[in-house]
KOLDRENTOR-627548 format. One record per residue (C-alpha): x, y, z; residue number from 0; residue in three letters. Coordinates in steps of 0.2 Angstrom, whole numbers. Layout:
BEGIN
@x->X | y->Y | z->Z | i->NUM | aa->ALA
...
This chain:
BEGIN
@x->323 | y->513 | z->651 | i->0 | aa->MET
@x->341 | y->515 | z->643 | i->1 | aa->PRO
@x->342 | y->526 | z->628 | i->2 | aa->TYR
@x->352 | y->518 | z->613 | i->3 | aa->PHE
@x->359 | y->528 | z->599 | i->4 | aa->THR
@x->363 | y->521 | z->582 | i->5 | aa->ARG
@x->379 | y->526 | z->574 | i->6 | aa->ALA
@x->378 | y->532 | z->557 | i->7 | aa->ARG
@x->390 | y->528 | z->544 | i->8 | aa->THR
@x->394 | y->537 | z->528 | i->9 | aa->LYS
@x->395 | y->528 | z->512 | i->10 | aa->ALA
@x->412 | y->532 | z->504 | i->11 | aa->VAL
@x->412 | y->534 | z->485 | i->12 | aa->ARG
@x->427 | y->533 | z->474 | i->13 | aa->GLY
@x->440 | y->521 | z->468 | i->14 | aa->ILE
@x->447 | y->508 | z->481 | i->15 | aa->ILE
@x->465 | y->506 | z->479 | i->16 | aa->ARG
@x->478 | y->497 | z->489 | i->17 | aa->PRO
@x->491 | y->506 | z->499 | i->18 | aa->ASP
@x->504 | y->496 | z->491 | i->19 | aa->PHE
@x->509 | y->492 | z->473 | i->20 | aa->GLU
@x->510 | y->473 | z->467 | i->21 | aa->TYR
@x->527 | y->468 | z->461 | i->22 | aa->GLU
@x->530 | y->452 | z->454 | i->23 | aa->GLU
@x->544 | y->444 | z->464 | i->24 | aa->GLN
@x->560 | y->436 | z->456 | i->25 | aa->VAL
@x->569 | y->423 | z->466 | i->26 | aa->MET
@x->587 | y->419 | z->462 | i->27 | aa->ASN
@x->594 | y->402 | z->465 | i->28 | aa->LEU
@x->613 | y->404 | z->465 | i->29 | aa->PRO
@x->621 | y->388 | z->459 | i->30 | aa->LEU
@x->637 | y->379 | z->463 | i->31 | aa->ARG
@x->645 | y->362 | z->460 | i->32 | aa->GLU
@x->653 | y->351 | z->472 | i->33 | aa->ILE
@x->658 | y->333 | z->468 | i->34 | aa->ALA
@x->648 | y->331 | z->453 | i->35 | aa->GLY
@x->632 | y->338 | z->462 | i->36 | aa->VAL
@x->623 | y->354 | z->457 | i->37 | aa->LEU
@x->618 | y->364 | z->473 | i->38 | aa->ILE
@x->606 | y->378 | z->472 | i->39 | aa->ALA
@x->605 | y->390 | z->487 | i->40 | aa->THR
@x->588 | y->395 | z->493 | i->41 | aa->VAL
@x->586 | y->409 | z->505 | i->42 | aa->SER
@x->573 | y->419 | z->514 | i->43 | aa->GLY
@x->554 | y->414 | z->516 | i->44 | aa->ARG
@x->545 | y->401 | z->505 | i->45 | aa->ILE
@x->527 | y->406 | z->508 | i->46 | aa->ASP
@x->511 | y->412 | z->498 | i->47 | aa->HIS
@x->520 | y->428 | z->493 | i->48 | aa->ALA
@x->536 | y->420 | z->486 | i->49 | aa->SER
@x->530 | y->403 | z->481 | i->50 | aa->ALA
@x->527 | y->407 | z->462 | i->51 | aa->ASN
@x->544 | y->415 | z->461 | i->52 | aa->ALA
@x->552 | y->399 | z->469 | i->53 | aa->PHE
@x->543 | y->388 | z->457 | i->54 | aa->ASN
@x->549 | y->398 | z->442 | i->55 | aa->SER
@x->567 | y->398 | z->448 | i->56 | aa->ALA
@x->566 | y->380 | z->452 | i->57 | aa->LEU
@x->558 | y->374 | z->435 | i->58 | aa->GLU
@x->573 | y->375 | z->424 | i->59 | aa->PRO
@x->583 | y->366 | z->437 | i->60 | aa->LEU
@x->570 | y->352 | z->438 | i->61 | aa->LEU
@x->570 | y->350 | z->419 | i->62 | aa->LYS
@x->588 | y->345 | z->420 | i->63 | aa->ASN
@x->586 | y->334 | z->435 | i->64 | aa->CYS
@x->585 | y->318 | z->425 | i->65 | aa->VAL
@x->592 | y->300 | z->427 | i->66 | aa->GLY
@x->611 | y->301 | z->422 | i->67 | aa->GLY
@x->612 | y->319 | z->425 | i->68 | aa->ALA
@x->620 | y->328 | z->440 | i->69 | aa->LYS
@x->609 | y->326 | z->456 | i->70 | aa->PRO
@x->601 | y->342 | z->462 | i->71 | aa->LEU
@x->602 | y->348 | z->480 | i->72 | aa->ILE
@x->593 | y->363 | z->488 | i->73 | aa->LEU
@x->604 | y->371 | z->501 | i->74 | aa->ASP
@x->591 | y->377 | z->514 | i->75 | aa->PHE
@x->603 | y->384 | z->526 | i->76 | aa->SER
@x->597 | y->402 | z->522 | i->77 | aa->GLY
@x->578 | y->397 | z->523 | i->78 | aa->VAL
@x->571 | y->405 | z->539 | i->79 | aa->GLU
@x->552 | y->400 | z->536 | i->80 | aa->TYR
@x->542 | y->388 | z->524 | i->81 | aa->ILE
@x->523 | y->387 | z->524 | i->82 | aa->SER
@x->511 | y->374 | z->517 | i->83 | aa->SER
@x->513 | y->382 | z->500 | i->84 | aa->VAL
@x->531 | y->380 | z->500 | i->85 | aa->GLY
@x->530 | y->362 | z->505 | i->86 | aa->LEU
@x->518 | y->359 | z->491 | i->87 | aa->ARG
@x->531 | y->366 | z->479 | i->88 | aa->SER
@x->544 | y->355 | z->486 | i->89 | aa->LEU
@x->532 | y->340 | z->485 | i->90 | aa->MET
@x->528 | y->344 | z->466 | i->91 | aa->LEU
@x->547 | y->346 | z->463 | i->92 | aa->ALA
@x->551 | y->329 | z->471 | i->93 | aa->SER
@x->537 | y->320 | z->461 | i->94 | aa->ARG
@x->545 | y->328 | z->445 | i->95 | aa->GLN
@x->562 | y->323 | z->449 | i->96 | aa->ALA
@x->557 | y->305 | z->453 | i->97 | aa->LYS
@x->546 | y->303 | z->437 | i->98 | aa->SER
@x->562 | y->309 | z->428 | i->99 | aa->GLN
@x->573 | y->296 | z->437 | i->100 | aa->LYS
@x->583 | y->311 | z->444 | i->101 | aa->GLY
@x->591 | y->313 | z->461 | i->102 | aa->ALA
@x->584 | y->327 | z->471 | i->103 | aa->PHE
@x->587 | y->331 | z->489 | i->104 | aa->ALA
@x->586 | y->345 | z->503 | i->105 | aa->ILE
@x->601 | y->349 | z->514 | i->106 | aa->ALA
@x->606 | y->360 | z->528 | i->107 | aa->GLY
@x->589 | y->365 | z->536 | i->108 | aa->MET
@x->588 | y->378 | z->550 | i->109 | aa->GLN
@x->580 | y->371 | z->566 | i->110 | aa->PRO
@x->563 | y->379 | z->563 | i->111 | aa->SER
@x->562 | y->374 | z->546 | i->112 | aa->VAL
@x->568 | y->356 | z->551 | i->113 | aa->GLN
@x->554 | y->356 | z->564 | i->114 | aa->GLU
@x->541 | y->359 | z->550 | i->115 | aa->VAL
@x->548 | y->345 | z->540 | i->116 | aa->PHE
@x->547 | y->333 | z->555 | i->117 | aa->THR
@x->529 | y->338 | z->560 | i->118 | aa->ILE
@x->522 | y->337 | z->542 | i->119 | aa->SER
@x->532 | y->321 | z->539 | i->120 | aa->ARG
@x->540 | y->328 | z->524 | i->121 | aa->PHE
@x->557 | y->321 | z->529 | i->122 | aa->SER
@x->549 | y->304 | z->524 | i->123 | aa->LEU
@x->544 | y->310 | z->506 | i->124 | aa->ILE
@x->561 | y->317 | z->500 | i->125 | aa->MET
@x->579 | y->314 | z->506 | i->126 | aa->PRO
@x->584 | y->327 | z->518 | i->127 | aa->CYS
@x->602 | y->329 | z->525 | i->128 | aa->TYR
@x->609 | y->339 | z->539 | i->129 | aa->THR
@x->622 | y->348 | z->528 | i->130 | aa->SER
@x->627 | y->350 | z->510 | i->131 | aa->VAL
@x->643 | y->340 | z->513 | i->132 | aa->GLU
@x->634 | y->325 | z->519 | i->133 | aa->ALA
@x->621 | y->326 | z->504 | i->134 | aa->ALA
@x->636 | y->327 | z->492 | i->135 | aa->CYS
@x->644 | y->312 | z->500 | i->136 | aa->LYS
@x->629 | y->301 | z->497 | i->137 | aa->VAL
@x->624 | y->308 | z->480 | i->138 | aa->LEU
@x->640 | y->313 | z->473 | i->139 | aa->GLY
@x->651 | y->303 | z->461 | i->140 | aa->SER
């Protein structure tokens, strides 16, 4: 008959604290204008950790994305990853621009991000262009 022992665990008392400090992220979207089109350059990852910062940075740009104003293009050439949370942010941004009769588009996606857009069929929800120049030709004045 085998002999089994039961491992004893000690209860740890005290304050549980994380090994890291929470910092609110700030995302900067540098702006430039080409042919009457406002271009915001997005870079890095758009995921759970950065989605709120992305939304905050995008909010003032979307308020000005109205009918008769300059079209807004998000230059995604520097975005290396986007999660479902990031896609949700873009969907809400697209809806807001459409409700305000503004022009909004994504341009210059890297292949991995383009694949996410294709699989999720997001390229059917909002205008996507291969490059910023191509988007400016279509949306520019």
